[in-house]
Steps between C-alpha positions, in 0.01 A plus 500: 500500500469405132201298377522268197233419245481156663350671807812454715653770719867515596668665796842596369642691795371642826678758709369652818645705782409229750738616772389861473125424493474179706134547595391559139667190344589660163630178337181319593287784362706516179442127456136500606393771252567287188353192673185703567501620137533140379202391711282794391580436133473120522856438386605134501845511663713727715869422450749616764785434254720268698564375848878474495712188527316221685638396841695827542372756751336786309288764670326599176374142457369499858317827430348368176387173658292692754257571215440128436704191424383390156838524327655368180861500385545536122880494538761758408585611150814659358571659163872541431565753223880505513644161598861623528409792727274275706782246544750769611245648741419161654869414547569844651205476735604155622858616560374799701271270695800289601644807670164603651489818294150432369 
């Protein structure tokens, strides 16, 4: 998990073989290690990097909230580098969605 000069730590991605090692809880351990590091090094914030879309069921959010419920939502940000390509992609995606292909 990367640490910034502002004494914040970020959990970008966690992957564990939870089904294969049920009694070891690999995703919990992979999350707990940087939390433990943050506590030992007196870092100010641990950022889980998102909780998904509010009001939609999302198992990852449920997992993250088990560590505490002090959450903030800074919003979502987009940077579009090629407006024409972005427009074509959005139209194509929405057409495919109409036919349940996405």
